[in-house]
N, C-alpha and C positions, 0 to 999 in steps of 0.2 A: 454492542453485545448482541449476539445472535444465538447463543447457546447457554443454557443454565444446567449446571450439574449438581445433583443432590449428593452430598458427602455422607459417609457412613454415620456421622453424628447427627444427621438431619439438617445441617446447615446447607445453604445454597451458595454456589460460586458461579459468577457470570464470566463468560469469555467470548472472544470473537474468533471465528474460524476463517474469515475472509482471506487474510494474508496467507495463512497456511494452505488454503485451497488454491490460491493463485500460484504460490511458490512451488508446490509439490510437483506439478508436471514439468516445471522448468529447472528443477534442481540439478539435473545432470548437464545442463548447458552452461558454458562460460560466457556470460553476457557482460562481463566487466568492460566498461568503456564503450559499450555499444549504445547507439542512439535508440530511444524508444518513444512511443507516442501513447498518451493516455487521454481518453475522452471523458470529460466530466470531472467534478471535484467534490462529489458527495462522499458518503460513508465507504462505499466499496472502493472508490478511487483512492481514498485515504489509506485503506488497507493495502491496496496494490502498490502505492507509492512507498509505503513502509517496506514492503517486501523488495521492491526494486532498489531502495536505498541500501538494503543489506546485501544486495547482489552487486553493488558497485557500478550500476549502469550510468550512462550519461552521454550526452545531454538528453534531457527529457523535454519533449514537446507536449504541452498540456493544453487541450482545447476545452474552454469553459466560457460560459456567458459572462462571468464577472472576472475581469482581468486581475483585479487586486486580490480577490479570493484565491484565484489560481496561483498567483505569485507567492502569496503567503503560505499556501499549502506546500508548494515546492520547497520553499525556504525552511519550513518547519522540519523537513526531513534532510536538509542539507543538500538538496538536489539542485543542479544548475539547469535552468530553462534555456530554451533557444527561441 
């Protein structure tokens, strides 16, 4: 969560804008089936991989210090690594 919105009734709603911020500049491109590379497997990378999975890219090369964490992250979004 990186954004908190106050609703008219005073309640708070948390959201994350990372995926939308990554996706917006690329939304006019057809990246389906295109290979991509992502560096890191933290929170921002998770948001980016979410956006990439919606765009139908693949395969994905993910560089991360922990191979098992990287593989699990790719798998959680149904992405195939290389």
